[in-house]
Residue, then its C-alpha position, 0 to 999 in steps of 0.5 A: m471491539a468495534e471501536e477498536r476495529k474502526t481505529h485500526r482501519r483508519v490507521w491502515r488507510l492513513l498509513v497506505a495514503a501516506l506511503a502512496l503520497t510519499g512514494f509518488a512524491q519521490m518522483p518529480i511530479f509535484k514539482r513539475y505540475y506545480v502542487a509543491d508551489v501551493p502554500g504547505f505543499g513545498w515538502l512534497a518537492n523535497f526528495t530526501l524528506n519524502h524518501s526518508l518518510h517513505l522508508a519509515l512508513g514502510a517499516a510500519f507497513l511491513a510490521i502490519v503486514a507480517y502481523l496480518a499474514v500471521q493472523g491470516i494464516a491462523r485463520r485459513s477458514a476465512w480465506t477468500i479469493a479476494g483475500l488471497s488476491r490481496a495478499a498476493v499483491v500486497g506481498a509483492l509490494a512489501a517484497s519489492g519495497l523491502l528489496r528496494a530498500v536493501m538495494d539502497l543500502p550503502g555499500t551495495v552494488y547492483p546493476q542499473t537494470a536490477f534498479i529499474a526492474m525493482d522500481l517497475v515491479h514496485l510501481g506495478a504492484t502499487m497500481a495493481w493493488g489499487a486496481l484490485e481494491l477499486a474492483l473489489w469495491a465496485a463489486k461490493v457496491r453492485a452487489r448491495r445495489r442488487g440486494l445480494v449483500g445487506d448493509g449489515v454483512r461484513t466481508p473479510k478485510a485486513f482491518 
């Protein structure tokens, strides 16, 4: 069971890293700062490829988030402030990503301000999630240094 949990965590982290990479690659930053010129990274400048990858990875992300939401609701006794904060930010990220994908469907017409607002909400949720995870990691490290949490104690996580 412990090995399976480690595998789930690795898959989750790889999925989130790939989503972050393909999400930021949809902006022209990799071409602008010559990252795409490094051998093997030319695909980072291809918007269509990155957009398609991001949508496919986003579908996997939504499936895992839905599974975790059901599991979290079933285990209400394990709810923590950190867990609820994660759920709120990841929920906002998933909802904004899903709405953004719906807005990209052919035949749908939305005002330009709706596209901009959804992009900003999605990017803001991404940054908020990164900041939250960094803060939670720093708090965990600080607690371990003070001896408040032993190395063997596990905090509740998604995977």
